[in-house]
PyMOL Python script that loads the backbone (N, CA, C, O; Angstrom):
from pymol import cmd

cmd.read_pdbstr("""\
ATOM      1  N   MET A   1     -35.808  13.304  16.055  1.00  0.00           N
ATOM      2  CA  MET A   1     -36.695  12.922  15.001  1.00  0.00           C
ATOM      3  C   MET A   1     -36.195  13.444  13.663  1.00  0.00           C
ATOM      4  O   MET A   1     -36.243  12.734  12.659  1.00  0.00           O
ATOM      5  N   SER A   2     -35.719  14.677  13.646  1.00  0.00           N
ATOM      6  CA  SER A   2     -35.211  15.225  12.391  1.00  0.00           C
ATOM      7  C   SER A   2     -33.934  14.513  11.959  1.00  0.00           C
ATOM      8  O   SER A   2     -33.688  14.381  10.760  1.00  0.00           O
ATOM      9  N   THR A   3     -33.108  14.046  12.912  1.00  0.00           N
ATOM     10  CA  THR A   3     -31.886  13.334  12.538  1.00  0.00           C
ATOM     11  C   THR A   3     -32.207  11.988  11.920  1.00  0.00           C
ATOM     12  O   THR A   3     -31.510  11.540  11.010  1.00  0.00           O
ATOM     13  N   GLU A   4     -33.268  11.330  12.410  1.00  0.00           N
ATOM     14  CA  GLU A   4     -33.661  10.060  11.813  1.00  0.00           C
ATOM     15  C   GLU A   4     -34.088  10.264  10.363  1.00  0.00           C
ATOM     16  O   GLU A   4     -33.759   9.460   9.491  1.00  0.00           O
ATOM     17  N   TYR A   5     -34.811  11.327  10.119  1.00  0.00           N
ATOM     18  CA  TYR A   5     -35.279  11.616   8.772  1.00  0.00           C
ATOM     19  C   TYR A   5     -34.098  11.879   7.849  1.00  0.00           C
ATOM     20  O   TYR A   5     -34.067  11.390   6.720  1.00  0.00           O
ATOM     21  N   LYS A   6     -33.120  12.658   8.331  1.00  0.00           N
ATOM     22  CA  LYS A   6     -31.948  12.965   7.510  1.00  0.00           C
ATOM     23  C   LYS A   6     -31.138  11.705   7.235  1.00  0.00           C
ATOM     24  O   LYS A   6     -30.627  11.517   6.131  1.00  0.00           O
ATOM     25  N   PHE A   7     -31.023  10.844   8.241  1.00  0.00           N
ATOM     26  CA  PHE A   7     -30.234   9.630   8.078  1.00  0.00           C
ATOM     27  C   PHE A   7     -30.890   8.683   7.077  1.00  0.00           C
ATOM     28  O   PHE A   7     -30.201   8.080   6.255  1.00  0.00           O
ATOM     29  N   GLU A   8     -32.204   8.550   7.139  1.00  0.00           N
ATOM     30  CA  GLU A   8     -32.892   7.631   6.242  1.00  0.00           C
ATOM     31  C   GLU A   8     -32.858   8.126   4.797  1.00  0.00           C
ATOM     32  O   GLU A   8     -32.768   7.320   3.871  1.00  0.00           O
ATOM     33  N   ASN A   9     -32.928   9.431   4.600  1.00  0.00           N
ATOM     34  CA  ASN A   9     -32.959   9.978   3.247  1.00  0.00           C
ATOM     35  C   ASN A   9     -31.572  10.190   2.664  1.00  0.00           C
ATOM     36  O   ASN A   9     -31.437  10.447   1.468  1.00  0.00           O
ATOM     37  N   HIS A  10     -30.550  10.087   3.482  1.00  0.00           N
ATOM     38  CA  HIS A  10     -29.181  10.284   3.003  1.00  0.00           C
ATOM     39  C   HIS A  10     -28.744   9.032   2.262  1.00  0.00           C
ATOM     40  O   HIS A  10     -28.757   7.936   2.821  1.00  0.00           O
ATOM     41  N   SER A  11     -28.364   9.192   1.028  1.00  0.00           N
ATOM     42  CA  SER A  11     -27.919   8.015   0.269  1.00  0.00           C
ATOM     43  C   SER A  11     -26.459   8.196  -0.104  1.00  0.00           C
ATOM     44  O   SER A  11     -26.048   9.245  -0.601  1.00  0.00           O
ATOM     45  N   ASN A  12     -25.699   7.166   0.143  1.00  0.00           N
ATOM     46  CA  ASN A  12     -24.275   7.141  -0.189  1.00  0.00           C
ATOM     47  C   ASN A  12     -24.047   5.946  -1.107  1.00  0.00           C
ATOM     48  O   ASN A  12     -24.057   4.807  -0.638  1.00  0.00           O
ATOM     49  N   PRO A  13     -23.843   6.175  -2.402  1.00  0.00           N
ATOM     50  CA  PRO A  13     -23.700   5.050  -3.333  1.00  0.00           C
ATOM     51  C   PRO A  13     -22.522   4.141  -3.001  1.00  0.00           C
ATOM     52  O   PRO A  13     -22.597   2.931  -3.220  1.00  0.00           O
ATOM     53  N   GLN A  14     -21.441   4.702  -2.480  1.00  0.00           N
ATOM     54  CA  GLN A  14     -20.294   3.863  -2.156  1.00  0.00           C
ATOM     55  C   GLN A  14     -20.614   2.939  -0.999  1.00  0.00           C
ATOM     56  O   GLN A  14     -20.187   1.784  -0.992  1.00  0.00           O
ATOM     57  N   ALA A  15     -21.367   3.436  -0.008  1.00  0.00           N
ATOM     58  CA  ALA A  15     -21.726   2.605   1.134  1.00  0.00           C
ATOM     59  C   ALA A  15     -22.650   1.474   0.697  1.00  0.00           C
ATOM     60  O   ALA A  15     -22.528   0.349   1.182  1.00  0.00           O
ATOM     61  N   GLU A  16     -23.559   1.764  -0.202  1.00  0.00           N
ATOM     62  CA  GLU A  16     -24.463   0.734  -0.685  1.00  0.00           C
ATOM     63  C   GLU A  16     -23.707  -0.334  -1.451  1.00  0.00           C
ATOM     64  O   GLU A  16     -24.016  -1.519  -1.325  1.00  0.00           O
ATOM     65  N   GLU A  17     -22.728   0.063  -2.239  1.00  0.00           N
ATOM     66  CA  GLU A  17     -21.939  -0.912  -2.992  1.00  0.00           C
ATOM     67  C   GLU A  17     -21.111  -1.775  -2.064  1.00  0.00           C
ATOM     68  O   GLU A  17     -20.972  -2.976  -2.294  1.00  0.00           O
ATOM     69  N   SER A  18     -20.556  -1.177  -1.015  1.00  0.00           N
ATOM     70  CA  SER A  18     -19.722  -1.954  -0.114  1.00  0.00           C
ATOM     71  C   SER A  18     -20.553  -2.942   0.694  1.00  0.00           C
ATOM     72  O   SER A  18     -20.062  -4.004   1.076  1.00  0.00           O
ATOM     73  N   ILE A  19     -21.796  -2.601   0.952  1.00  0.00           N
ATOM     74  CA  ILE A  19     -22.658  -3.530   1.673  1.00  0.00           C
ATOM     75  C   ILE A  19     -23.063  -4.672   0.752  1.00  0.00           C
ATOM     76  O   ILE A  19     -23.081  -5.828   1.176  1.00  0.00           O
ATOM     77  N   LYS A  20     -23.379  -4.376  -0.473  1.00  0.00           N
ATOM     78  CA  LYS A  20     -23.826  -5.391  -1.417  1.00  0.00           C
ATOM     79  C   LYS A  20     -22.669  -6.253  -1.907  1.00  0.00           C
ATOM     80  O   LYS A  20     -22.826  -7.463  -2.069  1.00  0.00           O
ATOM     81  N   GLY A  21     -21.496  -5.637  -2.146  1.00  0.00           N
ATOM     82  CA  GLY A  21     -20.360  -6.375  -2.678  1.00  0.00           C
ATOM     83  C   GLY A  21     -19.693  -7.210  -1.613  1.00  0.00           C
ATOM     84  O   GLY A  21     -19.748  -6.897  -0.424  1.00  0.00           O
ATOM     85  N   LYS A  22     -19.059  -8.284  -2.062  1.00  0.00           N
ATOM     86  CA  LYS A  22     -18.353  -9.157  -1.139  1.00  0.00           C
ATOM     87  C   LYS A  22     -16.862  -9.029  -1.398  1.00  0.00           C
ATOM     88  O   LYS A  22     -16.424  -8.847  -2.534  1.00  0.00           O
ATOM     89  N   VAL A  23     -16.104  -9.126  -0.338  1.00  0.00           N
ATOM     90  CA  VAL A  23     -14.652  -9.068  -0.440  1.00  0.00           C
ATOM     91  C   VAL A  23     -14.122 -10.477  -0.243  1.00  0.00           C
ATOM     92  O   VAL A  23     -14.448 -11.145   0.739  1.00  0.00           O
ATOM     93  N   LYS A  24     -13.310 -10.918  -1.175  1.00  0.00           N
ATOM     94  CA  LYS A  24     -12.754 -12.265  -1.080  1.00  0.00           C
ATOM     95  C   LYS A  24     -11.431 -12.201  -0.331  1.00  0.00           C
ATOM     96  O   LYS A  24     -10.565 -11.378  -0.629  1.00  0.00           O
ATOM     97  N   LEU A  25     -11.299 -13.075   0.632  1.00  0.00           N
ATOM     98  CA  LEU A  25     -10.095 -13.109   1.451  1.00  0.00           C
ATOM     99  C   LEU A  25      -8.872 -13.464   0.615  1.00  0.00           C
ATOM    100  O   LEU A  25      -7.784 -12.940   0.852  1.00  0.00           O
ATOM    101  N   THR A  26      -9.042 -14.339  -0.348  1.00  0.00           N
ATOM    102  CA  THR A  26      -7.905 -14.727  -1.184  1.00  0.00           C
ATOM    103  C   THR A  26      -7.393 -13.549  -2.008  1.00  0.00           C
ATOM    104  O   THR A  26      -6.190 -13.411  -2.226  1.00  0.00           O
ATOM    105  N   ASP A  27      -8.320 -12.696  -2.465  1.00  0.00           N
ATOM    106  CA  ASP A  27      -7.896 -11.503  -3.213  1.00  0.00           C
ATOM    107  C   ASP A  27      -7.094 -10.560  -2.319  1.00  0.00           C
ATOM    108  O   ASP A  27      -6.079 -10.006  -2.740  1.00  0.00           O
ATOM    109  N   LEU A  28      -7.555 -10.386  -1.095  1.00  0.00           N
ATOM    110  CA  LEU A  28      -6.837  -9.510  -0.172  1.00  0.00           C
ATOM    111  C   LEU A  28      -5.462 -10.066   0.164  1.00  0.00           C
ATOM    112  O   LEU A  28      -4.484  -9.321   0.227  1.00  0.00           O
ATOM    113  N   LEU A  29      -5.386 -11.371   0.379  1.00  0.00           N
ATOM    114  CA  LEU A  29      -4.094 -11.978   0.702  1.00  0.00           C
ATOM    115  C   LEU A  29      -3.129 -11.906  -0.475  1.00  0.00           C
ATOM    116  O   LEU A  29      -1.938 -11.661  -0.284  1.00  0.00           O
ATOM    117  N   SER A  30      -3.629 -12.115  -1.680  1.00  0.00           N
ATOM    118  CA  SER A  30      -2.736 -12.030  -2.842  1.00  0.00           C
ATOM    119  C   SER A  30      -2.251 -10.603  -3.040  1.00  0.00           C
ATOM    120  O   SER A  30      -1.094 -10.389  -3.400  1.00  0.00           O
ATOM    121  N   ARG A  31      -3.121  -9.623  -2.811  1.00  0.00           N
ATOM    122  CA  ARG A  31      -2.701  -8.218  -2.929  1.00  0.00           C
ATOM    123  C   ARG A  31      -1.664  -7.879  -1.864  1.00  0.00           C
ATOM    124  O   ARG A  31      -0.710  -7.147  -2.130  1.00  0.00           O
ATOM    125  N   LEU A  32      -1.855  -8.415  -0.649  1.00  0.00           N
ATOM    126  CA  LEU A  32      -0.893  -8.185   0.426  1.00  0.00           C
ATOM    127  C   LEU A  32       0.465  -8.783   0.073  1.00  0.00           C
ATOM    128  O   LEU A  32       1.500  -8.158   0.308  1.00  0.00           O
ATOM    129  N   ASN A  33       0.466  -9.981  -0.486  1.00  0.00           N
ATOM    130  CA  ASN A  33       1.725 -10.625  -0.879  1.00  0.00           C
ATOM    131  C   ASN A  33       2.418  -9.857  -1.996  1.00  0.00           C
ATOM    132  O   ASN A  33       3.642  -9.728  -1.987  1.00  0.00           O
ATOM    133  N   GLN A  34       1.661  -9.347  -2.953  1.00  0.00           N
ATOM    134  CA  GLN A  34       2.249  -8.546  -4.027  1.00  0.00           C
ATOM    135  C   GLN A  34       2.885  -7.280  -3.477  1.00  0.00           C
ATOM    136  O   GLN A  34       3.976  -6.896  -3.898  1.00  0.00           O
ATOM    137  N   GLU A  35       2.205  -6.628  -2.538  1.00  0.00           N
ATOM    138  CA  GLU A  35       2.762  -5.409  -1.946  1.00  0.00           C
ATOM    139  C   GLU A  35       4.031  -5.712  -1.163  1.00  0.00           C
ATOM    140  O   GLU A  35       4.978  -4.926  -1.189  1.00  0.00           O
ATOM    141  N   LYS A  36       4.058  -6.851  -0.464  1.00  0.00           N
ATOM    142  CA  LYS A  36       5.262  -7.232   0.276  1.00  0.00           C
ATOM    143  C   LYS A  36       6.431  -7.465  -0.674  1.00  0.00           C
ATOM    144  O   LYS A  36       7.555  -7.054  -0.387  1.00  0.00           O
ATOM    145  N   LYS A  37       6.172  -8.127  -1.810  1.00  0.00           N
ATOM    146  CA  LYS A  37       7.227  -8.381  -2.795  1.00  0.00           C
ATOM    147  C   LYS A  37       7.766  -7.082  -3.362  1.00  0.00           C
ATOM    148  O   LYS A  37       8.977  -6.926  -3.520  1.00  0.00           O
ATOM    149  N   GLN A  38       6.876  -6.145  -3.670  1.00  0.00           N
ATOM    150  CA  GLN A  38       7.310  -4.852  -4.197  1.00  0.00           C
ATOM    151  C   GLN A  38       8.125  -4.096  -3.162  1.00  0.00           C
ATOM    152  O   GLN A  38       9.119  -3.453  -3.499  1.00  0.00           O
ATOM    153  N   GLU A  39       7.711  -4.170  -1.905  1.00  0.00           N
ATOM    154  CA  GLU A  39       8.446  -3.473  -0.845  1.00  0.00           C
ATOM    155  C   GLU A  39       9.834  -4.084  -0.668  1.00  0.00           C
ATOM    156  O   GLU A  39      10.812  -3.363  -0.473  1.00  0.00           O
ATOM    157  N   ARG A  40       9.919  -5.418  -0.737  1.00  0.00           N
ATOM    158  CA  ARG A  40      11.216  -6.086  -0.636  1.00  0.00           C
ATOM    159  C   ARG A  40      12.145  -5.675  -1.766  1.00  0.00           C
ATOM    160  O   ARG A  40      13.327  -5.408  -1.549  1.00  0.00           O
ATOM    161  N   LYS A  41      11.596  -5.627  -2.981  1.00  0.00           N
ATOM    162  CA  LYS A  41      12.410  -5.241  -4.137  1.00  0.00           C
ATOM    163  C   LYS A  41      12.923  -3.819  -3.998  1.00  0.00           C
ATOM    164  O   LYS A  41      14.086  -3.545  -4.293  1.00  0.00           O
ATOM    165  N   SER A  42      12.064  -2.913  -3.552  1.00  0.00           N
ATOM    166  CA  SER A  42      12.497  -1.522  -3.417  1.00  0.00           C
ATOM    167  C   SER A  42      13.507  -1.376  -2.280  1.00  0.00           C
ATOM    168  O   SER A  42      14.427  -0.564  -2.373  1.00  0.00           O
ATOM    169  N   THR A  43      13.347  -2.146  -1.221  1.00  0.00           N
ATOM    170  CA  THR A  43      14.303  -2.105  -0.114  1.00  0.00           C
ATOM    171  C   THR A  43      15.660  -2.620  -0.560  1.00  0.00           C
ATOM    172  O   THR A  43      16.693  -2.046  -0.215  1.00  0.00           O
ATOM    173  N   ILE A  44      15.658  -3.701  -1.325  1.00  0.00           N
ATOM    174  CA  ILE A  44      16.924  -4.259  -1.830  1.00  0.00           C
ATOM    175  C   ILE A  44      17.596  -3.279  -2.780  1.00  0.00           C
ATOM    176  O   ILE A  44      18.811  -3.091  -2.726  1.00  0.00           O
ATOM    177  N   ALA A  45      16.813  -2.657  -3.647  1.00  0.00           N
ATOM    178  CA  ALA A  45      17.383  -1.687  -4.587  1.00  0.00           C
ATOM    179  C   ALA A  45      17.988  -0.498  -3.842  1.00  0.00           C
ATOM    180  O   ALA A  45      19.067  -0.024  -4.198  1.00  0.00           O
ATOM    181  N   LEU A  46      17.305  -0.025  -2.826  1.00  0.00           N
ATOM    182  CA  LEU A  46      17.822   1.097  -2.040  1.00  0.00           C
ATOM    183  C   LEU A  46      19.097   0.699  -1.299  1.00  0.00           C
ATOM    184  O   LEU A  46      20.041   1.485  -1.219  1.00  0.00           O
ATOM    185  N   SER A  47      19.126  -0.507  -0.764  1.00  0.00           N
ATOM    186  CA  SER A  47      20.323  -0.983  -0.055  1.00  0.00           C
ATOM    187  C   SER A  47      21.513  -1.107  -1.000  1.00  0.00           C
ATOM    188  O   SER A  47      22.629  -0.716  -0.658  1.00  0.00           O
ATOM    189  N   VAL A  48      21.271  -1.645  -2.172  1.00  0.00           N
ATOM    190  CA  VAL A  48      22.353  -1.784  -3.160  1.00  0.00           C
ATOM    191  C   VAL A  48      22.876  -0.414  -3.568  1.00  0.00           C
ATOM    192  O   VAL A  48      24.086  -0.232  -3.708  1.00  0.00           O
ATOM    193  N   ALA A  49      21.986   0.546  -3.760  1.00  0.00           N
ATOM    194  CA  ALA A  49      22.410   1.897  -4.131  1.00  0.00           C
ATOM    195  C   ALA A  49      23.237   2.538  -3.018  1.00  0.00           C
ATOM    196  O   ALA A  49      24.242   3.196  -3.286  1.00  0.00           O
ATOM    197  N   ALA A  50      22.816   2.345  -1.777  1.00  0.00           N
ATOM    198  CA  ALA A  50      23.554   2.931  -0.649  1.00  0.00           C
ATOM    199  C   ALA A  50      24.932   2.282  -0.505  1.00  0.00           C
ATOM    200  O   ALA A  50      25.924   2.979  -0.292  1.00  0.00           O
ATOM    201  N   ILE A  51      24.999   0.977  -0.617  1.00  0.00           N
ATOM    202  CA  ILE A  51      26.290   0.283  -0.504  1.00  0.00           C
ATOM    203  C   ILE A  51      27.210   0.676  -1.653  1.00  0.00           C
ATOM    204  O   ILE A  51      28.412   0.845  -1.452  1.00  0.00           O
ATOM    205  N   SER A  52      26.664   0.820  -2.838  1.00  0.00           N
ATOM    206  CA  SER A  52      27.472   1.239  -3.991  1.00  0.00           C
ATOM    207  C   SER A  52      28.024   2.644  -3.782  1.00  0.00           C
ATOM    208  O   SER A  52      29.187   2.911  -4.086  1.00  0.00           O
ATOM    209  N   ALA A  53      27.196   3.534  -3.266  1.00  0.00           N
ATOM    210  CA  ALA A  53      27.637   4.906  -3.028  1.00  0.00           C
ATOM    211  C   ALA A  53      28.749   4.941  -1.985  1.00  0.00           C
ATOM    212  O   ALA A  53      29.731   5.666  -2.144  1.00  0.00           O
ATOM    213  N   VAL A  54      28.596   4.163  -0.928  1.00  0.00           N
ATOM    214  CA  VAL A  54      29.639   4.117   0.111  1.00  0.00           C
ATOM    215  C   VAL A  54      30.925   3.522  -0.442  1.00  0.00           C
ATOM    216  O   VAL A  54      32.014   3.996  -0.118  1.00  0.00           O
ATOM    217  N   THR A  55      30.817   2.509  -1.257  1.00  0.00           N
ATOM    218  CA  THR A  55      31.995   1.869  -1.864  1.00  0.00           C
ATOM    219  C   THR A  55      32.729   2.831  -2.790  1.00  0.00           C
ATOM    220  O   THR A  55      33.953   2.942  -2.731  1.00  0.00           O
ATOM    221  N   VAL A  56      31.990   3.520  -3.637  1.00  0.00           N
ATOM    222  CA  VAL A  56      32.603   4.477  -4.556  1.00  0.00           C
ATOM    223  C   VAL A  56      33.250   5.620  -3.772  1.00  0.00           C
ATOM    224  O   VAL A  56      34.351   6.058  -4.107  1.00  0.00           O
ATOM    225  N   PHE A  57      32.579   6.094  -2.746  1.00  0.00           N
ATOM    226  CA  PHE A  57      33.143   7.161  -1.912  1.00  0.00           C
ATOM    227  C   PHE A  57      34.428   6.693  -1.222  1.00  0.00           C
ATOM    228  O   PHE A  57      35.397   7.446  -1.129  1.00  0.00           O
ATOM    229  N   GLY A  58      34.429   5.433  -0.735  1.00  0.00           N
ATOM    230  CA  GLY A  58      35.633   4.873  -0.090  1.00  0.00           C
ATOM    231  C   GLY A  58      36.785   4.743  -1.079  1.00  0.00           C
ATOM    232  O   GLY A  58      37.934   5.026  -0.740  1.00  0.00           O
ATOM    233  N   ILE A  59      36.481   4.320  -2.288  1.00  0.00           N
ATOM    234  CA  ILE A  59      37.529   4.195  -3.305  1.00  0.00           C
ATOM    235  C   ILE A  59      38.112   5.558  -3.638  1.00  0.00           C
ATOM    236  O   ILE A  59      39.328   5.700  -3.766  1.00  0.00           O
ATOM    237  N   ILE A  60      37.258   6.555  -3.777  1.00  0.00           N
ATOM    238  CA  ILE A  60      37.740   7.913  -4.086  1.00  0.00           C
ATOM    239  C   ILE A  60      38.607   8.454  -2.952  1.00  0.00           C
ATOM    240  O   ILE A  60      39.622   9.101  -3.212  1.00  0.00           O
ATOM    241  N   LEU A  61      38.233   8.203  -1.720  1.00  0.00           N
ATOM    242  CA  LEU A  61      39.031   8.681  -0.585  1.00  0.00           C
ATOM    243  C   LEU A  61      40.371   7.953  -0.488  1.00  0.00           C
ATOM    244  O   LEU A  61      41.357   8.537  -0.041  1.00  0.00           O
ATOM    245  N   SER A  62      40.416   6.713  -0.891  1.00  0.00           N
ATOM    246  CA  SER A  62      41.673   5.962  -0.768  1.00  0.00           C
ATOM    247  C   SER A  62      42.686   6.351  -1.842  1.00  0.00           C
ATOM    248  O   SER A  62      43.870   6.039  -1.710  1.00  0.00           O
ATOM    249  N   LEU A  63      42.246   7.019  -2.890  1.00  0.00           N
ATOM    250  CA  LEU A  63      43.181   7.441  -3.941  1.00  0.00           C
ATOM    251  C   LEU A  63      43.955   8.589  -3.481  1.00  0.00           C
ATOM    252  O   LEU A  63      44.800   9.099  -4.216  1.00  0.00           O
TER     253      LEU A  63
END
""", "prot")
cmd.dss("prot")
cmd.show_as("cartoon", "prot")
cmd.util.cbc("prot")
cmd.orient("prot")
């Protein structure tokens, strides 16, 4: 009985907003696509940096 009272009187503004607010699927999908593009760009940049480092190291060793 005391737990019911505590639960009913406990207010969480974030929970109330999430219940009232609606999430649009298109917004979530567009955000997911943007994150994928950013991840691809960072992966490509890291790969280019690694290949460049290996190439420069190989050139230095061949001298």
